[in-house]
Backbone as JSON Lines, residues from 0, in Angstrom:
{"i":0,"aa":"V","n":[98.43,94.16,114.55],"ca":[98.65,94.72,115.75],"c":[98.13,96.2,115.44]}
{"i":1,"aa":"D","n":[97.64,96.79,116.05],"ca":[97.47,98.41,115.82],"c":[98.47,99.15,116.82]}
{"i":2,"aa":"E","n":[99.27,99.86,116.22],"ca":[100.63,100.46,116.97],"c":[100.2,102.03,117.25]}
{"i":3,"aa":"G","n":[98.99,102.02,116.96],"ca":[98.44,103.94,117.2],"c":[99.43,105.06,116.4]}
{"i":4,"aa":"G","n":[99.27,105.82,116.68],"ca":[99.82,106.76,115.49],"c":[101.2,107.35,116.12]}
{"i":5,"aa":"L","n":[101.81,108.23,115.45],"ca":[103.11,108.48,115.26],"c":[103.52,108.8,116.83]}
{"i":6,"aa":"Q","n":[104.61,108.38,117.29],"ca":[105.1,108.4,118.72],"c":[105.88,109.76,118.76]}
{"i":7,"aa":"N","n":[106.2,110.63,118.03],"ca":[106.81,111.96,118.48],"c":[105.47,112.75,118.46]}
{"i":8,"aa":"L","n":[104.27,112.36,118.14],"ca":[103.1,113.72,117.89],"c":[102.24,112.87,118.8]}
{"i":9,"aa":"L","n":[101.91,113.81,119.61],"ca":[100.96,113.43,120.93],"c":[101.45,112.16,121.34]}
{"i":10,"aa":"P","n":[102.72,112.28,122.4],"ca":[103.31,111.35,122.84],"c":[102.38,110.56,124.39]}
{"i":11,"aa":"S","n":[101.46,111.57,124.73],"ca":[101.0,110.67,126.0],"c":[99.69,110.57,125.41]}
{"i":12,"aa":"S","n":[99.39,110.6,124.66],"ca":[97.69,110.47,123.85],"c":[97.96,109.05,122.92]}
{"i":13,"aa":"W","n":[96.76,108.33,123.1],"ca":[96.86,106.92,122.32],"c":[95.83,107.59,120.96]}
{"i":14,"aa":"T","n":[96.56,107.17,119.69],"ca":[95.66,107.55,118.54],"c":[95.58,106.32,117.73]}
{"i":15,"aa":"T","n":[94.95,106.22,116.72],"ca":[94.7,104.87,115.7],"c":[94.28,105.75,114.44]}
{"i":16,"aa":"F","n":[94.37,104.87,113.43],"ca":[93.7,104.69,112.08],"c":[92.83,103.79,111.95]}
{"i":17,"aa":"L","n":[91.74,103.72,111.51],"ca":[90.92,102.49,111.26],"c":[89.93,103.02,110.33]}
{"i":18,"aa":"K","n":[89.6,101.52,109.47],"ca":[88.76,101.89,108.5],"c":[87.5,101.33,108.65]}
{"i":19,"aa":"A","n":[86.48,102.24,108.1],"ca":[85.41,101.67,108.68],"c":[83.82,101.98,107.43]}
{"i":20,"aa":"R","n":[83.12,100.93,107.49],"ca":[82.2,101.33,106.37],"c":[80.47,100.82,106.86]}
{"i":21,"aa":"V","n":[79.53,101.28,106.81],"ca":[78.45,100.54,106.82],"c":[77.67,99.86,105.9]}
{"i":22,"aa":"M","n":[77.21,99.13,105.59],"ca":[76.45,98.09,104.84],"c":[74.86,98.41,105.28]}
{"i":23,"aa":"C","n":[73.95,99.07,104.27],"ca":[72.67,98.97,104.74],"c":[71.81,98.98,103.6]}
{"i":24,"aa":"G","n":[70.56,98.64,103.61],"ca":[69.8,98.82,102.26],"c":[68.79,97.86,102.09]}
{"i":25,"aa":"K","n":[67.85,97.81,101.39],"ca":[66.63,96.52,101.16],"c":[67.33,95.51,100.93]}
{"i":26,"aa":"A","n":[66.95,94.23,101.12],"ca":[67.2,92.92,101.02],"c":[67.39,92.96,99.41]}
{"i":27,"aa":"G","n":[68.68,92.37,98.99],"ca":[69.14,92.16,97.57],"c":[69.68,93.62,96.92]}
{"i":28,"aa":"T","n":[69.75,94.87,97.86],"ca":[70.17,95.97,97.21],"c":[71.29,96.76,98.18]}
{"i":29,"aa":"P","n":[72.0,96.27,98.71],"ca":[73.23,96.84,99.56],"c":[73.55,98.51,99.27]}
{"i":30,"aa":"V","n":[73.62,99.11,100.22],"ca":[74.11,100.38,99.78],"c":[75.42,100.52,101.16]}
{"i":31,"aa":"Q","n":[76.42,100.93,100.36],"ca":[77.67,101.04,101.24],"c":[77.83,102.57,101.56]}
{"i":32,"aa":"Y","n":[78.37,102.65,102.87],"ca":[78.56,104.17,103.14],"c":[79.95,103.99,103.8]}
{"i":33,"aa":"N","n":[80.7,104.53,102.99],"ca":[82.09,104.09,103.54],"c":[83.15,105.77,103.48]}
{"i":34,"aa":"N","n":[82.21,106.69,103.48],"ca":[82.8,108.07,104.08],"c":[82.66,108.31,105.34]}
{"i":35,"aa":"F","n":[83.6,108.33,106.08],"ca":[83.54,108.64,107.45],"c":[83.36,110.09,107.8]}
{"i":36,"aa":"K","n":[82.37,110.84,108.33],"ca":[82.31,112.44,108.26],"c":[82.8,113.08,109.6]}
{"i":37,"aa":"Q","n":[82.26,112.15,110.71],"ca":[82.22,112.76,111.86],"c":[82.05,111.9,113.27]}
{"i":38,"aa":"A","n":[82.85,111.6,114.47],"ca":[82.28,110.86,115.19],"c":[81.96,112.15,116.8]}
{"i":39,"aa":"F","n":[80.83,111.19,117.6],"ca":[80.54,111.69,118.91],"c":[80.82,110.96,119.73]}
{"i":40,"aa":"V","n":[81.35,111.17,120.85],"ca":[81.3,110.06,122.3],"c":[80.34,110.93,123.23]}
{"i":41,"aa":"L","n":[79.65,109.86,123.61],"ca":[78.64,110.15,124.55],"c":[79.15,109.4,125.97]}
{"i":42,"aa":"S","n":[79.49,110.19,126.76],"ca":[79.89,109.54,127.9],"c":[78.95,109.77,129.03]}
{"i":43,"aa":"S","n":[78.9,108.3,130.01],"ca":[77.8,108.86,130.95],"c":[78.66,108.56,132.37]}
{"i":44,"aa":"H","n":[77.81,108.91,133.44],"ca":[78.61,109.27,134.75],"c":[79.4,107.86,135.12]}
{"i":45,"aa":"Q","n":[79.14,106.66,134.81],"ca":[79.86,105.26,134.84],"c":[81.17,105.24,134.3]}
{"i":46,"aa":"R","n":[81.46,106.19,133.1],"ca":[82.63,106.23,132.67],"c":[82.41,105.15,131.53]}
{"i":47,"aa":"I","n":[81.03,105.02,130.9],"ca":[80.97,103.86,129.56],"c":[80.23,104.88,128.53]}
{"i":48,"aa":"G","n":[81.39,104.53,127.68],"ca":[80.83,105.76,126.46],"c":[80.57,104.77,125.49]}
{"i":49,"aa":"V","n":[79.46,105.63,124.52],"ca":[79.34,104.94,123.24],"c":[79.59,106.29,121.97]}
{"i":50,"aa":"I","n":[80.25,105.46,121.25],"ca":[80.69,106.47,119.96],"c":[79.69,106.21,119.17]}
{"i":51,"aa":"Y","n":[79.31,107.45,118.35],"ca":[78.25,107.59,117.6],"c":[78.96,107.96,116.09]}
{"i":52,"aa":"G","n":[78.7,107.34,115.02],"ca":[79.53,108.22,113.84],"c":[78.43,108.3,112.95]}
{"i":53,"aa":"I","n":[79.04,109.15,112.05],"ca":[78.31,109.75,110.63],"c":[78.98,109.65,109.33]}
{"i":54,"aa":"F","n":[78.28,108.7,108.45],"ca":[78.86,108.21,107.25],"c":[77.93,108.33,106.07]}
{"i":55,"aa":"S","n":[78.71,108.45,105.0],"ca":[77.72,109.35,103.72],"c":[78.61,108.11,102.5]}
{"i":56,"aa":"N","n":[78.03,108.56,101.66],"ca":[78.33,107.46,100.13],"c":[78.39,108.37,98.97]}
{"i":57,"aa":"A","n":[78.41,110.11,99.42],"ca":[79.17,110.88,98.61],"c":[80.24,111.67,98.53]}
């Protein structure tokens, strides 16, 4: 269960901590990108958003 962030910090905002990584590479040679650098939310007029994330392995 994700209970969000601290209750006394940003009390009217929902926050969370999520671990993520991206696995890419050629067949048999996976490369792991586990350092999350930045996120960007692209919203449309219908309020359906797409989240883009930038990851690195260094």
